[in-house]
C-alpha positions in Angstrom: 153.1 81.4 -38.4 150.5 82.4 -35.8 152.9 84.6 -33.8 152.9 87.5 -36.2 149.2 88.0 -36.5 148.7 87.5 -32.7 151.4 90.1 -32.0 149.7 92.4 -34.5 146.3 92.0 -32.8 147.9 92.6 -29.4 149.5 95.8 -30.8 146.2 97.0 -32.2 144.5 96.5 -28.9 147.3 98.2 -27.0 147.2 101.2 -29.3 143.4 101.5 -29.1 143.4 101.2 -25.3 146.3 103.6 -24.6 146.4 106.2 -27.4 144.4 108.2 -29.9 146.3 106.5 -32.8 144.3 104.8 -35.4 146.3 101.6 -36.2 146.3 100.1 -39.7 147.2 96.5 -40.5 148.4 94.8 -43.6 147.0 91.3 -43.3 150.0 88.9 -43.1 148.2 86.5 -45.4 148.8 89.0 -48.2 152.6 88.5 -47.8 152.4 84.8 -48.6 154.4 82.8 -49.3 156.7 85.2 -47.3 156.2 85.6 -43.5 157.8 89.0 -43.1 157.7 92.3 -45.1 161.5 92.3 -45.5 161.3 88.9 -47.2 158.5 90.1 -49.4 160.5 93.2 -50.5 163.6 91.1 -51.2 161.6 88.7 -53.4 159.2 91.2 -55.1 160.8 94.7 -54.8 159.8 97.9 -53.0 157.2 99.0 -55.6 155.3 95.7 -55.2 155.4 96.2 -51.5 154.2 99.8 -51.7 151.3 98.6 -53.8 150.5 95.9 -51.3 150.4 98.5 -48.5 147.4 100.0 -50.3 145.5 97.0 -49.1 146.0 97.8 -45.4 142.9 98.2 -43.3 141.9 99.7 -40.0 143.3 97.6 -37.2 140.1 97.3 -35.2 138.2 95.9 -38.2 141.0 93.6 -39.1 141.0 92.2 -35.5 137.2 91.7 -35.7 137.5 89.8 -39.0 140.4 87.7 -37.5 138.3 86.8 -34.4 135.3 85.9 -36.6 137.5 83.5 -38.8 138.5 81.6 -35.6 134.9 81.3 -34.4 133.3 77.8 -34.1 129.9 78.4 -35.5 128.5 75.2 -34.0 129.4 76.1 -30.4 126.9 78.5 -28.9 129.1 79.3 -25.9 132.1 80.1 -28.1 129.9 82.2 -30.4 128.7 84.3 -27.4 132.3 84.7 -26.2 133.4 85.9 -29.6 130.5 88.3 -29.7 131.5 89.8 -26.3 135.1 90.1 -27.5 134.0 92.0 -30.6 131.7 94.2 -28.5 134.7 94.9 -26.2 136.7 96.1 -29.3 133.9 98.5 -30.2 134.3 100.2 -26.9 137.9 101.1 -27.9 137.1 103.0 -31.1 135.3 106.3 -31.6 135.4 106.3 -35.4 131.8 106.0 -36.7 133.0 104.2 -39.9 134.7 101.5 -37.8 131.6 101.1 -35.6 129.4 100.8 -38.7 131.7 98.2 -40.3 131.8 96.2 -37.1 128.0 96.5 -36.7 127.6 95.1 -40.2 129.9 92.2 -39.4 128.0 91.4 -36.1 124.6 91.5 -38.0 126.0 89.2 -40.7 127.6 86.6 -38.4 125.3 86.6 -35.4 122.0 87.3 -37.2 121.0 90.1 -34.8 119.1 93.1 -35.9 121.1 96.3 -36.6 119.2 98.3 -33.9 119.9 95.6 -31.3 123.6 95.6 -32.2 123.7 99.3 -31.8 122.1 99.0 -28.4 124.7 96.3 -27.4 127.5 98.6 -28.6 126.2 101.6 -26.7 125.9 99.5 -23.6 129.5 98.2 -24.0 130.8 101.8 -24.6 129.0 102.9 -21.4 130.5 100.0 -19.4 133.9 100.8 -20.8 133.6 104.5 -19.9 132.5 103.7 -16.3 135.5 101.3 -15.9 137.8 104.0 -17.2 136.4 106.5 -14.7 136.8 104.0 -11.8 140.4 103.5 -12.9 141.0 107.3 -13.0 139.4 107.7 -9.6 141.8 105.1 -8.2 144.8 106.6 -9.8 144.0 110.1 -8.6 143.1 109.1 -5.0 142.0 112.6 -4.1 140.4 113.5 -0.8 137.6 115.5 -2.4 134.2 113.8 -2.8 133.6 114.9 -6.5 135.9 114.4 -9.4 134.7 116.6 -12.3 135.6 115.8 -15.9 134.5 116.3 -19.5 133.2 113.0 -20.9 135.4 112.3 -24.0 132.9 110.8 -26.4 130.1 113.4 -25.8 132.1 116.4 -24.5 129.5 116.8 -21.8 130.3 117.9 -18.2 130.2 114.9 -15.9 131.5 114.0 -12.4 132.3 111.1 -10.2 130.8 111.0 -6.8 133.3 109.1 -4.7 131.0 108.8 -1.7 128.2 107.2 -3.7 130.6 105.5 -6.1 128.6 106.7 -9.0 129.3 108.5 -12.3 126.9 111.3 -13.3 127.1 111.9 -17.1 125.7 115.1 -18.7 125.8 117.2 -15.5 125.2 120.9 -15.5 128.3 123.0 -15.7 127.7 124.8 -12.3 126.9 122.3 -9.5 125.9 123.2 -6.0 128.5 122.0 -3.6 
């Protein structure tokens, strides 16, 4: 049924958004005709299931492939929505091999140049970082004007200026106050 794969996709997204865990997924279609791993093991044995587990793939790539399968290729608005959804997923992963695999899928399915896709991904990652900083700012609610931090993906010194409501990436380590 569609509940299992949807739940798997939601779990992958949740893990990507809230942890540093790299989720892996065994495509439920590989279990057919069984719908659950326990049914598969009962019918085929543990060794067969262990061999099947070798076909697991990175969760984020599995999600992208799943999204692409559901895309209506004749509906331009739906295609754009799918592209944006996939770009949103790229903002949740730091693994270059995942980004490369997703880039190749976008190039293949949307007929966009690789360099253009890389620019779209970088833009989405920047958007995502800024939204994360805004969320952090809200959660901290400090009285100080500046919130210093080290930007996770580049390890550069950065700060949030609350008064100007702006993020400054790649700031010098010592700032004049």
